[in-house]
C-alpha positions as CSV (number, residue, x, y, z in Angstrom):
1,M,79.2,117.5,72.9
2,D,78.8,120.1,69.7
3,G,77.1,119.2,67.0
4,N,77.0,120.8,63.4
5,G,73.3,121.5,63.0
6,G,71.0,118.9,61.4
7,H,68.1,117.0,63.1
8,P,68.0,116.6,66.8
9,E,69.1,113.2,68.2
10,K,66.7,110.5,67.9
11,Y,67.6,108.3,70.9
12,C,68.1,109.6,74.3
13,R,71.7,109.8,75.3
14,R,71.4,108.2,78.6
15,L,69.7,105.2,76.8
16,V,72.6,105.2,74.4
17,I,75.3,105.3,77.2
18,D,73.4,102.6,79.3
19,A,73.1,100.1,75.9
20,I,76.9,100.6,75.2
21,C,77.8,100.0,78.8
22,Y,75.5,96.5,78.6
23,V,77.7,95.6,75.6
24,A,80.8,96.5,77.8
25,D,79.4,94.7,80.9
26,N,78.1,91.5,79.3
27,G,80.5,91.2,76.3
28,N,77.9,90.2,74.0
29,K,78.0,90.8,70.4
30,W,76.7,94.3,68.9
31,R,74.4,92.6,66.9
32,N,72.8,90.8,70.3
33,L,71.9,93.9,71.7
34,P,68.5,93.4,73.7
35,A,65.6,94.9,71.7
36,D,64.4,96.7,74.9
37,Y,66.6,99.3,74.4
38,G,64.7,100.3,70.9
39,I,68.1,101.3,69.0
40,P,69.5,99.5,66.1
41,W,72.9,97.9,66.7
42,K,74.2,99.4,64.0
43,T,73.4,103.2,65.2
44,L,74.6,102.3,68.6
45,H,78.2,100.9,67.2
46,A,78.6,104.0,64.8
47,T,78.1,106.0,68.1
48,F,80.3,104.3,70.1
49,T,82.9,104.6,67.5
50,R,82.3,108.3,66.8
51,W,82.4,109.2,70.4
52,A,85.6,107.3,70.7
53,K,87.2,109.1,67.7
54,E,85.8,112.7,69.3
55,D,87.3,111.7,72.5
56,F,83.6,112.2,74.1
57,T,84.1,108.8,75.7
58,I,87.5,110.1,77.4
59,A,86.0,113.5,78.2
60,V,83.1,111.3,80.1
61,H,85.5,109.2,81.9
62,N,87.7,112.2,83.1
63,D,84.9,114.1,84.7
64,L,83.6,111.0,86.5
65,R,87.0,110.3,87.8
66,E,87.6,114.0,88.9
67,Q,83.7,113.5,90.9
68,V,85.2,110.3,92.4
69,R,88.5,112.0,93.6
70,R,86.6,114.7,95.1
71,A,84.1,112.6,96.9
72,E,87.5,111.1,98.3
73,G,88.4,113.9,99.5
74,R,91.4,114.3,97.0
75,E,92.3,116.9,94.5
76,A,90.8,116.7,91.2
77,E,94.2,116.2,89.5
78,P,96.5,113.8,90.5
79,S,100.1,114.4,91.7
80,A,101.5,110.9,91.5
81,A,100.7,107.7,89.5
82,I,101.4,104.1,88.9
83,I,102.0,102.1,85.5
84,D,101.6,98.6,84.4
85,S,100.9,96.3,81.3
86,Q,98.4,93.6,80.9
87,S,98.2,91.2,78.2
88,V,95.2,89.9,76.8
89,R,94.1,87.0,74.3
90,A,93.0,88.5,71.0
91,A,89.6,87.1,69.0
92,E,89.6,86.2,65.7
93,S,88.2,89.8,64.7
94,V,91.8,91.4,65.8
95,G,93.5,91.8,62.7
96,A,97.1,90.3,62.1
97,G,98.9,93.7,61.8
98,S,97.6,94.7,65.4
99,R,98.2,91.6,67.2
100,G,101.3,89.6,68.9
101,W,102.9,87.2,71.1
102,D,104.1,87.9,74.4
103,A,106.6,85.4,75.1
104,G,106.7,86.0,78.9
105,K,103.1,85.6,79.6
106,K,102.6,83.2,76.6
107,V,99.5,85.6,75.3
108,G,98.5,86.0,71.8
109,G,96.8,89.0,71.3
110,R,97.2,92.8,72.6
111,K,98.6,94.4,75.4
112,R,96.8,97.3,77.6
113,H,99.5,99.8,79.2
114,V,97.3,101.5,81.9
115,I,98.6,104.4,84.3
116,V,96.4,104.9,87.3
117,D,96.1,107.4,90.2
118,T,96.8,106.7,93.9
119,I,93.3,105.4,94.2
120,G,93.5,103.0,91.1
121,M,91.2,105.4,88.9
122,L,92.4,105.3,85.8
123,L,94.4,108.1,84.1
124,V,96.0,106.4,80.5
125,V,95.3,103.5,78.6
126,V,97.3,102.6,75.4
127,V,96.9,99.5,73.8
128,T,99.6,97.9,71.4
129,A,100.3,94.3,70.1
130,A,101.0,91.9,72.8
131,S,104.9,91.5,71.5
132,V,105.7,95.2,72.2
133,Q,107.9,95.4,75.4
134,D,106.5,97.4,78.7
135,R,109.4,100.0,78.2
136,D,108.3,100.6,74.6
137,G,104.6,100.5,75.5
138,A,105.3,103.0,78.3
139,K,106.6,105.8,76.5
140,P,103.7,106.8,74.4
141,A,101.6,106.4,77.8
142,L,103.5,108.7,79.5
143,A,103.9,111.4,76.7
144,F,99.8,111.3,76.6
145,L,99.8,111.4,80.3
146,R,102.2,114.5,80.6
147,E,99.6,116.2,77.9
148,L,96.7,115.4,80.1
149,F,98.3,116.2,83.7
150,E,100.6,118.9,84.9
151,R,100.8,118.0,88.5
152,I,102.0,114.6,88.2
153,T,106.0,114.2,88.8
154,L,106.0,110.9,90.5
155,I,105.2,107.3,89.0
156,W,105.7,104.0,90.7
157,A,106.4,101.1,88.2
158,D,107.8,97.3,88.6
159,G,111.0,95.9,87.3
160,G,109.9,95.8,83.7
161,Y,110.3,99.5,83.5
162,A,113.8,99.5,85.0
163,G,116.8,100.7,82.6
164,K,117.1,103.5,80.2
165,L,113.3,104.4,80.3
166,V,113.8,106.0,83.7
167,D,116.5,108.1,82.1
168,W,114.2,109.1,79.7
169,A,111.1,109.9,81.6
170,K,113.3,112.0,83.9
171,E,114.9,114.0,80.7
172,Q,112.0,113.9,78.5
173,L,109.1,114.3,80.6
174,G,110.3,115.5,83.7
175,Y,108.9,112.0,85.3
176,T,110.6,110.6,88.5
177,L,110.1,107.0,87.6
178,E,110.4,104.8,91.0
179,I,110.9,101.3,90.5
180,V,109.3,98.8,93.1
181,K,111.0,95.7,93.0
182,R,109.7,91.9,94.2
183,S,112.7,90.9,96.6
184,D,114.5,87.8,95.8
185,D,113.7,86.0,99.3
186,M,109.9,86.5,98.8
187,T,108.1,83.5,98.2
188,G,104.4,83.4,97.0
189,F,102.0,86.0,96.8
190,V,103.0,89.1,98.2
191,V,101.6,92.5,98.2
192,L,104.1,95.3,96.8
193,P,103.8,98.6,97.7
194,R,101.9,100.9,95.5
195,R,101.9,98.2,92.5
196,W,99.1,96.6,94.2
197,V,96.7,99.6,93.3
198,V,97.1,99.5,89.4
199,E,96.8,95.4,89.7
200,R,93.5,96.0,91.4
201,T,92.5,98.1,88.8
202,L,93.6,95.7,86.0
203,S,91.6,93.3,87.7
204,W,88.3,95.7,87.8
205,I,88.9,96.3,84.1
206,F,88.9,92.1,83.9
207,Q,85.7,92.1,85.5
208,R,83.6,93.5,82.7
209,R,83.7,90.4,79.8
210,R,84.0,92.6,76.7
211,C,87.4,93.4,78.2
212,V,88.4,89.6,79.3
213,R,89.6,89.2,75.7
214,D,89.9,91.6,72.7
215,Y,87.4,91.5,70.2
216,E,87.8,95.2,68.8
217,R,89.4,95.4,65.4
218,L,91.1,98.6,66.1
219,P,93.1,99.0,69.3
220,E,91.8,102.6,69.6
221,H,88.2,100.8,70.0
222,H,89.6,98.3,72.7
223,E,90.9,101.4,74.7
224,A,87.5,102.8,74.4
225,M,86.2,99.8,76.0
226,V,88.8,99.9,78.7
227,H,87.5,103.5,79.5
228,W,83.7,102.2,79.5
229,S,84.6,99.3,82.0
230,M,86.1,102.4,84.4
231,I,82.8,104.4,83.5
232,I,80.6,101.7,84.7
233,L,82.7,101.2,87.6
234,M,82.8,104.9,88.8
235,R,79.0,105.3,88.1
236,R,78.2,102.6,90.9
237,R,80.5,104.0,93.2
238,L,79.3,107.6,93.0
239,A,75.6,106.3,93.0
240,R,76.4,104.3,96.3
241,A,78.0,107.5,97.4
242,D,75.0,109.5,96.8
243,S,72.4,107.0,98.5
244,R,74.4,106.9,101.8
245,P,72.5,108.9,104.4
246,S,73.5,112.1,105.4
247,S,75.9,112.7,108.6
248,K,73.8,115.7,109.6
């Protein structure tokens, strides 16, 4: 990340990243950052917010995703994606103006609209009030996806995205939105083609305690926390890949 001159960084950037990952993974308050890191919590929080604002967090996340995709023998940029949403309860720190009530899920808080590639790596996340319908929340997410990726033409979605959104995505963005519906005669839990990939990603995000609920005052800060949760997952995946013995 380019700077504008001034004093050199006081704290090692790797240490700062580890400290942010600790908060995301364990869900503790910024004020309760372990003293072992040697970083004042105000400094760490200011760095977290600055990186989120300057898109440094997204840049780190996207670089790791490309490495994961290459390690899986795939192109760095995907050509297809899956979209879904997840409502999460909001803590008292979330302002009333950015929270809502999801009548279908009976959840009061915010909603994460996520788009992932075919191996479950996060491409886009947009956070809205939980009262926002999936079709409405999908529009800014799909528009942002088009800005980032040129190769994607096909997107799978569940029945909640059917209707006018299919035509809008085709006409405005050139996407083919394919709806994967659950059959009426299905009973109990059934793994649906393609949809299980994004549902697994949502469960991965849910493993990070800071993402079990929404504690962030600003929606964009919760989006950053979702990116950090995936950064943790991808760091571990790449570390395991590097530690495997060579086949030679």
